[in-house]
N, C-alpha and C positions, 0 to 999 in steps of 0.2 A: 683256946688259941684264936678262934675266929673273933671272939669279943676283944681280945687284945689287939689284933690287927685292925679292927674297926676303930678302936680308941687311938691307935697310932696314926691313922690317916689324917685327921685334922692337924696333928703336930707336924707331919711331913709336909702338908700343904703350907703351913705357916713358915717352916724352914725354907721351903722352895721360894716363897714370896720374899723372904729376907735376902736370899741369894740373888734372885732375879725378880725385882719388883715390878717390872714392866708387864702390862697386860694389853690385850688387843680386843677390840670390838668391831665386828663387821657391820657397817651401816650402808646397806644398798651397794655393796661392792667396794666400799672404801674401808680399809683397815685403819681404825683409829687407835693410836697407841696412847696409853695413859698409865698413871699410877693411882692407886685408890685414894690417896690423900689429896689428889688434884681434882677429884670428881665432886662438884658441888650439887649434883643432881642432874646434870646434863645427860648422863647416860640413860637415865630413866625418862626424862621429860622431852628429849629431842624428838622422839617419834610423835608424841602428842602435839608438839609445836608444828611439825611438818604436816600432820593430818589437819590441824586447824587451818593452816595456810591453804591447803588444798580445798578444804570446805569453803573457804572464802572465795575460791576461784582465782587465786593470785597467779598471774602468768609468770613465765621465767623472767627473772631479773638479771640485768647485765652485770651488776656488781653488788655483792652483799657483804656487810661487815658484821662480825660477831664481837660485841663488846663483852668484857669480862669472860673471855672465851674459855679459859681453862684449856683442856685438851681439844676443844673445838667440836664437841659432839653435834651441836645444832648446825653449825655452819657446814661441816663435812657431810652431814646427812642431806641438807638442802642441795649441796653440790651433787651428791650421789644420785638423788632422785630427779635431778634436772630442773630444779626450781631456781637455780642461779647459774649464770655462765662462768663467773669468776668469784673468788672469795678472798676476803681480808680478815685476819684474825689479830687480836691483841690482848695481852694480859700483863699485869705488873710482875707476876711471879716468873722468874727465869726458868724454873722447872716446867711450868706450863708451856712456855715458849719452846723449850726443848722437846716436849711431847709433840707439839704441833709440827715442829721441823722433822721429827722422826716420821710422822705420818705423811708429810709432804714427800719425803724421800722414798718411803716404803711404797707409796702409790704413784710415784713419778708425776707429781702434781705441781712441779716448780713453775710451769708456764701459766698456771691458773690460780695459784694460791700464794698469798703473801702473809707473813706474820711479823708482828712488831712486839718488842718488849717495851711497854709504855705505862707510865703512871697516868691512868685514865687516857686521854688522847694527846698528852703533851708531846710525845715523841713520834707522832704520826705526821708525815709530810702533808702539806696543803694539797699536793697533787692527788691525794686519795679522796675520791668523790664517790658517794655510795647511793644506790637506788633504794636499798633496803638495809635497815639496821635491826639486828635481833640480839637478844641477851637474856640470860638468866642471872641477874645480878644478886648481890646480897639482899636478903629479905627483911632484915631486922635492924632497927636502930637502938632498941632497948632490950635485946635478948641475944643469946649466943655470943656474949662479949668475949673477945679474944679469939674468935673463930673468923679468920679473914674471908672464908667462903660464904659466911652467913651474916656477919655483923658489919653494918655501915654506920659508924658513929655520927650521930646528929645528921644523918643522911648526906654527909659531905661528898661521898663518892657519886651519888645520884646528882646532887646539886652541881658538882663540877662537870659531870657528863652533859647535863642539859645546857650548861653555859658554853661548852666547847663544840657540841655536835653540829650546830648550825652551819659552820664553815665547811663541813665535809658532806653535807646533805645536798644531793642534786635537787633541782626543782621538781616538786612532786614526790620527793623521796619520803619514805615512811619508816618510822621507828616502831618496833613492837617489843615490849618488855614483858617477860614472864615474872609476875609478882605473886605474892601470897597474902591472902586476907588475914592470916594470923599475925602478920607484921605490918600491914598497911592497907589503906584503901586508895582509890584513885584521887580522893581529895587530899591525901597526904602530899601528893606531888604537884597538885594543880598550880599553886602559886609559883613553885620553882620553874615549872614548864612555861608558864605565862611570862615570867620575868626574863626568860631566855628567848622570847620571841617565837615560842612554839605554842601549839594548842593540842588538846586531847581530841581525837577524832572518833575513838570508840573505846568502850570498856566491855570486855567479854567475861562473864562469870563472876564479876566482882561484887562483893558485898558492900552495903552502905556503911557497915560498921565492922570493926575488926572482930574476927571470929576466934573462939578458943581452940580451934582445930585448923589444920592446914587445908587451905582451899585456894588453889591457883587461880589466877585471872590474867588476862592479856590486856595490856595497856597500849593502845595505838596512838601515835603522836605524829604530827606533821608541822612543818614550818607555817606560821600564821600567814595567811594570804595566799598560800600556794593552792593550786588546783589539786584536790585530793583524787587519786584514781578511784574508779568505780568500785574496785574490789576492796578498798579500805574504808568505805563510807559506812559508818554506823555498825552496830552489833548485829550479828546474824542469828544468834540463838536466844535473844530476849526481845 
């Protein structure tokens, strides 16, 4: 009987997930609502991202934007730990936007968090101006084909983002992307970044060549000619 009950538990959990697919994750006091298929790794990497910014000595930012936000794990965590005063989120997927709105309502954050459904930055008003931009975007142009959380065909999503982000970046604003050496290197994006009037200001943990295994790296970007804040200058672990 005990073995039978143990075998039934996974089935009961799957049935419960079908009936009620929404899940919650508590990130420093903020309850982030999501469904499993909306999570592109943010639930796992958000804490790494936050600790990395703390190790850089980043002060609290006035306004942070999470691009390709999904349920907003990274952005909500930065808000929860006090690394940003206000937060803007955007995603092309209406279910991801619904997840963000549920979290905003559940945590009474309407005064400090905005969310947009947008194909890249196309539907975001010019009035949105950001001190910090963070993201865990799709990592591959030639793998995970058909998976919108992982596949960026011909790097079109990245290329469009670089072309559009400058008009929303405050003077001295910094972009930090979480990328993966199994899908790219910093050189993959250098020409796209330069063509958009931006420049790479640091690469942390990045390999010079693509790796056969997953290895995350952080890509720091600023507008060319801007004064880069001290906390964002150069790599800190290499």
